[in-house]
VOKEMAR-193003 format. One record per residue (C-alpha): residue in three letters; x, y, z. Coordinates in steps of 0.1 Angstrom, whole numbers. Example, Ala and Ser with C-alpha at 12.3 -4.5 7.8 and 13.67 -1.06 7.14 Angstrom:
// residues 2
site resn: ALA | X: 123 | Y: -45 | Z: 78
site resn: SER | X: 137 | Y: -11 | Z: 71
This chain:
// residues 402
site resn: UNK | X: 136 | Y: -38 | Z: -424
site resn: UNK | X: 104 | Y: -29 | Z: -407
site resn: UNK | X: 99 | Y: -68 | Z: -403
site resn: UNK | X: 132 | Y: -72 | Z: -389
site resn: UNK | X: 127 | Y: -44 | Z: -363
site resn: UNK | X: 94 | Y: -56 | Z: -354
site resn: UNK | X: 108 | Y: -91 | Z: -347
site resn: UNK | X: 135 | Y: -81 | Z: -326
site resn: UNK | X: 111 | Y: -59 | Z: -306
site resn: UNK | X: 88 | Y: -88 | Z: -300
site resn: UNK | X: 118 | Y: -109 | Z: -291
site resn: UNK | X: 128 | Y: -85 | Z: -266
site resn: UNK | X: 94 | Y: -80 | Z: -249
site resn: UNK | X: 91 | Y: -117 | Z: -248
site resn: UNK | X: 125 | Y: -121 | Z: -231
site resn: UNK | X: 116 | Y: -92 | Z: -206
site resn: UNK | X: 88 | Y: -107 | Z: -196
site resn: UNK | X: 102 | Y: -141 | Z: -192
site resn: UNK | X: 129 | Y: -124 | Z: -168
site resn: UNK | X: 102 | Y: -106 | Z: -151
site resn: UNK | X: 79 | Y: -138 | Z: -145
site resn: UNK | X: 112 | Y: -158 | Z: -130
site resn: UNK | X: 119 | Y: -129 | Z: -107
site resn: UNK | X: 83 | Y: -126 | Z: -97
site resn: UNK | X: 79 | Y: -164 | Z: -91
site resn: UNK | X: 110 | Y: -166 | Z: -68
site resn: UNK | X: 99 | Y: -134 | Z: -49
site resn: UNK | X: 63 | Y: -151 | Z: -42
site resn: UNK | X: 74 | Y: -187 | Z: -39
site resn: UNK | X: 111 | Y: -184 | Z: -24
site resn: UNK | X: 139 | Y: -206 | Z: -34
site resn: UNK | X: 129 | Y: -229 | Z: -63
site resn: UNK | X: 148 | Y: -257 | Z: -87
site resn: UNK | X: 151 | Y: -249 | Z: -125
site resn: UNK | X: 127 | Y: -275 | Z: -131
site resn: UNK | X: 101 | Y: -262 | Z: -109
site resn: UNK | X: 106 | Y: -226 | Z: -122
site resn: UNK | X: 100 | Y: -240 | Z: -159
site resn: UNK | X: 66 | Y: -261 | Z: -147
site resn: UNK | X: 54 | Y: -229 | Z: -131
site resn: UNK | X: 59 | Y: -207 | Z: -155
site resn: UNK | X: 55 | Y: -230 | Z: -186
site resn: UNK | X: 86 | Y: -224 | Z: -202
site resn: UNK | X: 111 | Y: -248 | Z: -216
site resn: UNK | X: 142 | Y: -262 | Z: -201
site resn: UNK | X: 166 | Y: -245 | Z: -223
site resn: UNK | X: 150 | Y: -211 | Z: -222
site resn: UNK | X: 146 | Y: -212 | Z: -182
site resn: UNK | X: 183 | Y: -222 | Z: -179
site resn: UNK | X: 194 | Y: -193 | Z: -204
site resn: UNK | X: 172 | Y: -170 | Z: -182
site resn: UNK | X: 183 | Y: -179 | Z: -148
site resn: UNK | X: 224 | Y: -182 | Z: -160
site resn: UNK | X: 217 | Y: -147 | Z: -168
site resn: UNK | X: 203 | Y: -137 | Z: -138
site resn: UNK | X: 231 | Y: -153 | Z: -115
site resn: UNK | X: 258 | Y: -135 | Z: -139
site resn: UNK | X: 240 | Y: -103 | Z: -132
site resn: UNK | X: 240 | Y: -108 | Z: -95
site resn: UNK | X: 203 | Y: -109 | Z: -92
site resn: UNK | X: 203 | Y: -147 | Z: -84
site resn: UNK | X: 224 | Y: -173 | Z: -64
site resn: UNK | X: 224 | Y: -212 | Z: -55
site resn: UNK | X: 204 | Y: -214 | Z: -26
site resn: UNK | X: 215 | Y: -245 | Z: -1
site resn: UNK | X: 215 | Y: -277 | Z: -24
site resn: UNK | X: 190 | Y: -302 | Z: -14
site resn: UNK | X: 195 | Y: -342 | Z: -17
site resn: UNK | X: 176 | Y: -357 | Z: -46
site resn: UNK | X: 156 | Y: -382 | Z: -22
site resn: UNK | X: 150 | Y: -390 | Z: 13
site resn: UNK | X: 178 | Y: -416 | Z: 13
site resn: UNK | X: 206 | Y: -389 | Z: 6
site resn: UNK | X: 212 | Y: -406 | Z: -25
site resn: UNK | X: 215 | Y: -391 | Z: -61
site resn: UNK | X: 221 | Y: -359 | Z: -76
site resn: UNK | X: 214 | Y: -329 | Z: -51
site resn: UNK | X: 189 | Y: -306 | Z: -64
site resn: UNK | X: 198 | Y: -270 | Z: -68
site resn: UNK | X: 175 | Y: -242 | Z: -60
site resn: UNK | X: 179 | Y: -210 | Z: -70
site resn: UNK | X: 169 | Y: -178 | Z: -47
site resn: UNK | X: 169 | Y: -141 | Z: -51
site resn: UNK | X: 200 | Y: -124 | Z: -41
site resn: UNK | X: 200 | Y: -100 | Z: -12
site resn: UNK | X: 232 | Y: -83 | Z: -19
site resn: UNK | X: 222 | Y: -75 | Z: -54
site resn: UNK | X: 205 | Y: -38 | Z: -49
site resn: UNK | X: 188 | Y: -21 | Z: -19
site resn: UNK | X: 160 | Y: 4 | Z: -20
site resn: UNK | X: 143 | Y: 27 | Z: 4
site resn: UNK | X: 107 | Y: 28 | Z: 18
site resn: UNK | X: 95 | Y: 58 | Z: 34
site resn: UNK | X: 58 | Y: 57 | Z: 52
site resn: UNK | X: 49 | Y: 92 | Z: 58
site resn: UNK | X: 20 | Y: 100 | Z: 83
site resn: UNK | X: 3 | Y: 132 | Z: 101
site resn: UNK | X: 27 | Y: 129 | Z: 128
site resn: UNK | X: 57 | Y: 115 | Z: 116
site resn: UNK | X: 82 | Y: 95 | Z: 89
site resn: UNK | X: 94 | Y: 60 | Z: 90
site resn: UNK | X: 125 | Y: 50 | Z: 67
site resn: UNK | X: 132 | Y: 11 | Z: 62
site resn: UNK | X: 162 | Y: 1 | Z: 37
site resn: UNK | X: 153 | Y: -33 | Z: 18
site resn: UNK | X: 174 | Y: -54 | Z: 1
site resn: UNK | X: 168 | Y: -71 | Z: -33
site resn: UNK | X: 153 | Y: -107 | Z: -13
site resn: UNK | X: 129 | Y: -86 | Z: 3
site resn: UNK | X: 145 | Y: -83 | Z: 40
site resn: UNK | X: 146 | Y: -53 | Z: 61
site resn: UNK | X: 181 | Y: -44 | Z: 68
site resn: UNK | X: 173 | Y: -14 | Z: 90
site resn: UNK | X: 150 | Y: 13 | Z: 101
site resn: UNK | X: 149 | Y: 49 | Z: 114
site resn: UNK | X: 118 | Y: 72 | Z: 122
site resn: UNK | X: 110 | Y: 106 | Z: 131
site resn: UNK | X: 80 | Y: 118 | Z: 153
site resn: UNK | X: 81 | Y: 152 | Z: 140
site resn: UNK | X: 47 | Y: 168 | Z: 126
site resn: UNK | X: 54 | Y: 172 | Z: 90
site resn: UNK | X: 22 | Y: 192 | Z: 83
site resn: UNK | X: 41 | Y: 223 | Z: 90
site resn: UNK | X: 73 | Y: 217 | Z: 70
site resn: UNK | X: 79 | Y: 235 | Z: 36
site resn: UNK | X: 91 | Y: 213 | Z: 7
site resn: UNK | X: 131 | Y: 221 | Z: 13
site resn: UNK | X: 126 | Y: 214 | Z: 50
site resn: UNK | X: 105 | Y: 180 | Z: 46
site resn: UNK | X: 132 | Y: 170 | Z: 17
site resn: UNK | X: 160 | Y: 173 | Z: 44
site resn: UNK | X: 140 | Y: 152 | Z: 69
site resn: UNK | X: 134 | Y: 124 | Z: 44
site resn: UNK | X: 170 | Y: 125 | Z: 32
site resn: UNK | X: 186 | Y: 127 | Z: 66
site resn: UNK | X: 167 | Y: 97 | Z: 76
site resn: UNK | X: 174 | Y: 76 | Z: 44
site resn: UNK | X: 210 | Y: 86 | Z: 51
site resn: UNK | X: 209 | Y: 71 | Z: 85
site resn: UNK | X: 195 | Y: 41 | Z: 73
site resn: UNK | X: 218 | Y: 35 | Z: 47
site resn: UNK | X: 247 | Y: 45 | Z: 67
site resn: UNK | X: 235 | Y: 20 | Z: 96
site resn: UNK | X: 235 | Y: -8 | Z: 70
site resn: UNK | X: 266 | Y: 5 | Z: 51
site resn: UNK | X: 247 | Y: 1 | Z: 15
site resn: UNK | X: 239 | Y: 23 | Z: -13
site resn: UNK | X: 202 | Y: 32 | Z: -22
site resn: UNK | X: 190 | Y: 27 | Z: -54
site resn: UNK | X: 157 | Y: 40 | Z: -54
site resn: UNK | X: 129 | Y: 55 | Z: -31
site resn: UNK | X: 96 | Y: 46 | Z: -26
site resn: UNK | X: 71 | Y: 69 | Z: -6
site resn: UNK | X: 38 | Y: 61 | Z: 8
site resn: UNK | X: 15 | Y: 91 | Z: 19
site resn: UNK | X: -21 | Y: 100 | Z: 24
site resn: UNK | X: -35 | Y: 120 | Z: -6
site resn: UNK | X: -39 | Y: 117 | Z: -44
site resn: UNK | X: -6 | Y: 111 | Z: -68
site resn: UNK | X: -3 | Y: 109 | Z: -105
site resn: UNK | X: -11 | Y: 75 | Z: -122
site resn: UNK | X: 26 | Y: 70 | Z: -126
site resn: UNK | X: 35 | Y: 77 | Z: -89
site resn: UNK | X: 58 | Y: 105 | Z: -100
site resn: UNK | X: 41 | Y: 136 | Z: -81
site resn: UNK | X: 17 | Y: 142 | Z: -54
site resn: UNK | X: -14 | Y: 162 | Z: -66
site resn: UNK | X: -29 | Y: 164 | Z: -33
site resn: UNK | X: -22 | Y: 155 | Z: 2
site resn: UNK | X: -38 | Y: 165 | Z: 38
site resn: UNK | X: -5 | Y: 158 | Z: 57
site resn: UNK | X: 14 | Y: 185 | Z: 41
site resn: UNK | X: 8 | Y: 220 | Z: 27
site resn: UNK | X: 3 | Y: 227 | Z: -10
site resn: UNK | X: 38 | Y: 245 | Z: -10
site resn: UNK | X: 55 | Y: 215 | Z: 1
site resn: UNK | X: 38 | Y: 189 | Z: -25
site resn: UNK | X: 71 | Y: 192 | Z: -46
site resn: UNK | X: 95 | Y: 175 | Z: -17
site resn: UNK | X: 96 | Y: 141 | Z: -38
site resn: UNK | X: 111 | Y: 159 | Z: -67
site resn: UNK | X: 137 | Y: 178 | Z: -44
site resn: UNK | X: 149 | Y: 146 | Z: -33
site resn: UNK | X: 154 | Y: 130 | Z: -63
site resn: UNK | X: 173 | Y: 159 | Z: -76
site resn: UNK | X: 194 | Y: 162 | Z: -45
site resn: UNK | X: 201 | Y: 125 | Z: -40
site resn: UNK | X: 202 | Y: 114 | Z: -76
site resn: UNK | X: 179 | Y: 87 | Z: -73
site resn: UNK | X: 144 | Y: 78 | Z: -88
site resn: UNK | X: 117 | Y: 87 | Z: -61
site resn: UNK | X: 81 | Y: 72 | Z: -65
site resn: UNK | X: 52 | Y: 84 | Z: -44
site resn: UNK | X: 18 | Y: 62 | Z: -38
site resn: UNK | X: -13 | Y: 68 | Z: -19
site resn: UNK | X: -10 | Y: 51 | Z: 18
site resn: UNK | X: -41 | Y: 32 | Z: 14
site resn: UNK | X: -33 | Y: 15 | Z: -22
site resn: UNK | X: 0 | Y: 7 | Z: -4
site resn: UNK | X: -20 | Y: -9 | Z: 23
site resn: UNK | X: -40 | Y: -29 | Z: -2
site resn: UNK | X: -8 | Y: -40 | Z: -17
site resn: UNK | X: 4 | Y: -51 | Z: 16
site resn: UNK | X: -27 | Y: -72 | Z: 25
site resn: UNK | X: -25 | Y: -87 | Z: -11
site resn: UNK | X: 7 | Y: -100 | Z: -4
site resn: UNK | X: -1 | Y: -113 | Z: 31
site resn: UNK | X: 4 | Y: -154 | Z: 35
site resn: UNK | X: -30 | Y: -168 | Z: 39
site resn: UNK | X: -49 | Y: -141 | Z: 23
site resn: UNK | X: -68 | Y: -155 | Z: -6
site resn: UNK | X: -93 | Y: -127 | Z: -21
site resn: UNK | X: -81 | Y: -113 | Z: -52
site resn: UNK | X: -107 | Y: -87 | Z: -52
site resn: UNK | X: -113 | Y: -66 | Z: -24
site resn: UNK | X: -115 | Y: -30 | Z: -6
site resn: UNK | X: -89 | Y: -17 | Z: 18
site resn: UNK | X: -107 | Y: 7 | Z: 36
site resn: UNK | X: -84 | Y: 30 | Z: 62
site resn: UNK | X: -100 | Y: 45 | Z: 92
site resn: UNK | X: -74 | Y: 68 | Z: 108
site resn: UNK | X: -69 | Y: 104 | Z: 102
site resn: UNK | X: -90 | Y: 105 | Z: 68
site resn: UNK | X: -108 | Y: 78 | Z: 50
site resn: UNK | X: -84 | Y: 60 | Z: 25
site resn: UNK | X: -92 | Y: 36 | Z: 0
site resn: UNK | X: -71 | Y: 9 | Z: -21
site resn: UNK | X: -90 | Y: -12 | Z: -47
site resn: UNK | X: -77 | Y: -47 | Z: -59
site resn: UNK | X: -95 | Y: -62 | Z: -90
site resn: UNK | X: -88 | Y: -97 | Z: -100
site resn: UNK | X: -53 | Y: -98 | Z: -84
site resn: UNK | X: -42 | Y: -63 | Z: -100
site resn: UNK | X: -41 | Y: -30 | Z: -78
site resn: UNK | X: -64 | Y: -4 | Z: -93
site resn: UNK | X: -52 | Y: 27 | Z: -107
site resn: UNK | X: -68 | Y: 54 | Z: -128
site resn: UNK | X: -57 | Y: 72 | Z: -160
site resn: UNK | X: -40 | Y: 103 | Z: -145
site resn: UNK | X: -43 | Y: 97 | Z: -107
site resn: UNK | X: -43 | Y: 72 | Z: -80
site resn: UNK | X: -78 | Y: 78 | Z: -82
site resn: UNK | X: -97 | Y: 55 | Z: -57
site resn: UNK | X: -111 | Y: 82 | Z: -37
site resn: UNK | X: -134 | Y: 76 | Z: -8
site resn: UNK | X: -132 | Y: 100 | Z: 19
site resn: UNK | X: -138 | Y: 130 | Z: 0
site resn: UNK | X: -173 | Y: 115 | Z: -18
site resn: UNK | X: -201 | Y: 142 | Z: -12
site resn: UNK | X: -225 | Y: 128 | Z: 18
site resn: UNK | X: -245 | Y: 156 | Z: 32
site resn: UNK | X: -245 | Y: 189 | Z: 17
site resn: UNK | X: -236 | Y: 217 | Z: 40
site resn: UNK | X: -229 | Y: 190 | Z: 67
site resn: UNK | X: -200 | Y: 186 | Z: 89
site resn: UNK | X: -168 | Y: 200 | Z: 81
site resn: UNK | X: -141 | Y: 181 | Z: 66
site resn: UNK | X: -103 | Y: 186 | Z: 69
site resn: UNK | X: -102 | Y: 193 | Z: 32
site resn: UNK | X: -119 | Y: 226 | Z: 38
site resn: UNK | X: -153 | Y: 217 | Z: 22
site resn: UNK | X: -187 | Y: 203 | Z: 41
site resn: UNK | X: -202 | Y: 170 | Z: 44
site resn: UNK | X: -178 | Y: 146 | Z: 31
site resn: UNK | X: -176 | Y: 108 | Z: 42
site resn: UNK | X: -144 | Y: 118 | Z: 61
site resn: UNK | X: -161 | Y: 143 | Z: 79
site resn: UNK | X: -183 | Y: 116 | Z: 96
site resn: UNK | X: -162 | Y: 81 | Z: 96
site resn: UNK | X: -126 | Y: 94 | Z: 101
site resn: UNK | X: -109 | Y: 91 | Z: 136
site resn: UNK | X: -111 | Y: 128 | Z: 141
site resn: UNK | X: -147 | Y: 131 | Z: 132
site resn: UNK | X: -158 | Y: 101 | Z: 152
site resn: UNK | X: -138 | Y: 116 | Z: 182
site resn: UNK | X: -155 | Y: 152 | Z: 177
site resn: UNK | X: -190 | Y: 137 | Z: 177
site resn: UNK | X: -185 | Y: 118 | Z: 210
site resn: UNK | X: -171 | Y: 147 | Z: 226
site resn: UNK | X: -204 | Y: 167 | Z: 214
site resn: UNK | X: -179 | Y: 195 | Z: 198
site resn: UNK | X: -195 | Y: 216 | Z: 170
site resn: UNK | X: -192 | Y: 198 | Z: 137
site resn: UNK | X: -178 | Y: 233 | Z: 121
site resn: UNK | X: -146 | Y: 224 | Z: 141
site resn: UNK | X: -115 | Y: 205 | Z: 135
site resn: UNK | X: -95 | Y: 184 | Z: 162
site resn: UNK | X: -60 | Y: 195 | Z: 154
site resn: UNK | X: -44 | Y: 170 | Z: 175
site resn: UNK | X: -39 | Y: 133 | Z: 162
site resn: UNK | X: -64 | Y: 109 | Z: 179
site resn: UNK | X: -45 | Y: 83 | Z: 197
site resn: UNK | X: -56 | Y: 46 | Z: 200
site resn: UNK | X: -63 | Y: 53 | Z: 238
site resn: UNK | X: -91 | Y: 77 | Z: 227
site resn: UNK | X: -106 | Y: 52 | Z: 201
site resn: UNK | X: -106 | Y: 27 | Z: 228
site resn: UNK | X: -121 | Y: 48 | Z: 250
site resn: UNK | X: -149 | Y: 58 | Z: 227
site resn: UNK | X: -154 | Y: 20 | Z: 219
site resn: UNK | X: -160 | Y: 12 | Z: 258
site resn: UNK | X: -183 | Y: 43 | Z: 263
site resn: UNK | X: -203 | Y: 32 | Z: 235
site resn: UNK | X: -205 | Y: -5 | Z: 246
site resn: UNK | X: -216 | Y: 11 | Z: 285
site resn: UNK | X: -244 | Y: 29 | Z: 266
site resn: UNK | X: -232 | Y: 63 | Z: 268
site resn: UNK | X: -254 | Y: 81 | Z: 241
site resn: UNK | X: -229 | Y: 106 | Z: 226
site resn: UNK | X: -206 | Y: 78 | Z: 219
site resn: UNK | X: -230 | Y: 56 | Z: 204
site resn: UNK | X: -240 | Y: 84 | Z: 180
site resn: UNK | X: -207 | Y: 92 | Z: 170
site resn: UNK | X: -203 | Y: 51 | Z: 163
site resn: UNK | X: -236 | Y: 50 | Z: 143
site resn: UNK | X: -229 | Y: 81 | Z: 122
site resn: UNK | X: -197 | Y: 68 | Z: 112
site resn: UNK | X: -212 | Y: 36 | Z: 98
site resn: UNK | X: -241 | Y: 52 | Z: 81
site resn: UNK | X: -214 | Y: 71 | Z: 64
site resn: UNK | X: -195 | Y: 43 | Z: 53
site resn: UNK | X: -226 | Y: 23 | Z: 42
site resn: UNK | X: -232 | Y: 51 | Z: 22
site resn: UNK | X: -197 | Y: 51 | Z: 5
site resn: UNK | X: -194 | Y: 14 | Z: -1
site resn: UNK | X: -229 | Y: 15 | Z: -17
site resn: UNK | X: -215 | Y: 40 | Z: -40
site resn: UNK | X: -185 | Y: 20 | Z: -46
site resn: UNK | X: -203 | Y: -14 | Z: -50
site resn: UNK | X: -230 | Y: 4 | Z: -73
site resn: UNK | X: -198 | Y: 8 | Z: -99
site resn: UNK | X: -176 | Y: -20 | Z: -93
site resn: UNK | X: -197 | Y: -46 | Z: -79
site resn: UNK | X: -196 | Y: -60 | Z: -44
site resn: UNK | X: -165 | Y: -75 | Z: -27
site resn: UNK | X: -148 | Y: -85 | Z: 5
site resn: UNK | X: -140 | Y: -52 | Z: 25
site resn: UNK | X: -107 | Y: -51 | Z: 51
site resn: UNK | X: -112 | Y: -23 | Z: 72
site resn: UNK | X: -74 | Y: -10 | Z: 84
site resn: UNK | X: -60 | Y: 14 | Z: 110
site resn: UNK | X: -68 | Y: 23 | Z: 145
site resn: UNK | X: -104 | Y: 34 | Z: 143
site resn: UNK | X: -113 | Y: -1 | Z: 126
site resn: UNK | X: -115 | Y: -16 | Z: 160
site resn: UNK | X: -149 | Y: -1 | Z: 163
site resn: UNK | X: -163 | Y: -25 | Z: 138
site resn: UNK | X: -180 | Y: -48 | Z: 160
site resn: UNK | X: -202 | Y: -18 | Z: 174
site resn: UNK | X: -205 | Y: -4 | Z: 136
site resn: UNK | X: -215 | Y: -35 | Z: 118
site resn: UNK | X: -250 | Y: -37 | Z: 123
site resn: UNK | X: -258 | Y: -1 | Z: 111
site resn: UNK | X: -231 | Y: 1 | Z: 86
site resn: UNK | X: -247 | Y: -33 | Z: 68
site resn: UNK | X: -281 | Y: -17 | Z: 73
site resn: UNK | X: -270 | Y: 15 | Z: 55
site resn: UNK | X: -251 | Y: -5 | Z: 29
site resn: UNK | X: -284 | Y: -23 | Z: 20
site resn: UNK | X: -305 | Y: 9 | Z: 22
site resn: UNK | X: -282 | Y: 28 | Z: -3
site resn: UNK | X: -273 | Y: 0 | Z: -28
site resn: UNK | X: -300 | Y: 4 | Z: -53
site resn: UNK | X: -292 | Y: -23 | Z: -77
site resn: UNK | X: -296 | Y: -53 | Z: -53
site resn: UNK | X: -308 | Y: -47 | Z: -19
site resn: UNK | X: -296 | Y: -83 | Z: -8
site resn: UNK | X: -259 | Y: -75 | Z: -11
site resn: UNK | X: -237 | Y: -92 | Z: 13
site resn: UNK | X: -201 | Y: -90 | Z: 18
site resn: UNK | X: -173 | Y: -102 | Z: 42
site resn: UNK | X: -157 | Y: -78 | Z: 65
site resn: UNK | X: -123 | Y: -81 | Z: 81
site resn: UNK | X: -103 | Y: -57 | Z: 106
site resn: UNK | X: -65 | Y: -51 | Z: 104
site resn: UNK | X: -55 | Y: -26 | Z: 127
site resn: UNK | X: -19 | Y: -23 | Z: 119
site resn: UNK | X: -20 | Y: 3 | Z: 90
site resn: UNK | X: 18 | Y: 11 | Z: 92
site resn: UNK | X: 29 | Y: -24 | Z: 89
site resn: UNK | X: 6 | Y: -29 | Z: 59
site resn: UNK | X: 17 | Y: 2 | Z: 44
site resn: UNK | X: 55 | Y: -9 | Z: 49
site resn: UNK | X: 46 | Y: -43 | Z: 36
site resn: UNK | X: 27 | Y: -27 | Z: 3
site resn: UNK | X: 56 | Y: -1 | Z: -4
site resn: UNK | X: 81 | Y: -28 | Z: 2
site resn: UNK | X: 65 | Y: -49 | Z: -24
site resn: UNK | X: 59 | Y: -20 | Z: -49
site resn: UNK | X: 94 | Y: -8 | Z: -46
site resn: UNK | X: 105 | Y: -46 | Z: -55
site resn: UNK | X: 82 | Y: -48 | Z: -84
site resn: UNK | X: 99 | Y: -14 | Z: -99
site resn: UNK | X: 133 | Y: -31 | Z: -92
site resn: UNK | X: 125 | Y: -62 | Z: -106
site resn: UNK | X: 107 | Y: -46 | Z: -139
site resn: UNK | X: 139 | Y: -24 | Z: -146
site resn: UNK | X: 163 | Y: -54 | Z: -142
site resn: UNK | X: 140 | Y: -76 | Z: -166
site resn: UNK | X: 143 | Y: -49 | Z: -194
site resn: UNK | X: 179 | Y: -46 | Z: -190
site resn: UNK | X: 194 | Y: -68 | Z: -216
């Protein structure tokens, strides 16, 4: 009896993994023939045919436009398979200090509708925050006339490793951290929450032409975020989202951070910290308003023109980031870094001091050299990463069904 159950379980796991592999391959490569799928996944033709036929019956796959077998147009047509957009729909939600964006995605990964709110969410309690998100999801679903099966939320802060709860976030008060659970209860669909920088890293990894399998995504915005990819896999801790860099202790008793403590990396390298330093404000003060793109551009221009306060702000940020990256590389070894967000445009001015600080603080190998890339559009990357995460959840559930 035990052997029979073990064999049955092993067969189910193998079958589930093969189904997931087929969905993932089509999601990554677009329409493919059964022969191409079998070759790519190293599956036998009968096994591949059985899996794809079942997925077609379930409405997950459909036949794409048939292609001629050769350039002459003669011979049996080659039949390609593709993901069926009408199979199911998920909603992604990007939450920032000053607004919320909701996008509905079909099973094929295509955006079908989007809604947004520019309301500052930091002052909302859990009930009102839940209602705001639910209203936006309902509007987006109504606009595309579809039913939403899952909601995936990207937000600054720390979440549980299984992405079910927010443990801490700088953009919502502690008494509002339960809003995902309220949404789940009231909408009756699974709700997942993930760290925004981790989602941006996933969005970067999914970009066409991005070849790195190991890299760090550093978000330079109203805070300093970190998303890690190691050997093609997103890094997550055992109990939380784990990859936290902005609140590493940097200078004891130093500048005030919005977390309430002093001397964090964020208190020197975030956009509000750079603006505070460039304006000569006391380091004990926090800037309440969101730092605009125009503010960052003005700091860049002032620093480039030789303004001492602006130059000092940029150099202080570079020193802090160099220290943080040296700490990271001391644990994980060095790998490429992608700087994301509006303040990342300051990198050309920061890079010499950043690399110097990195070398000075990297105790193991002072000759560390890594590539730096700038991608400013953090919202687009967050949307792309959250979409990829949500669809992976759907694929995994579908793969495990039968």
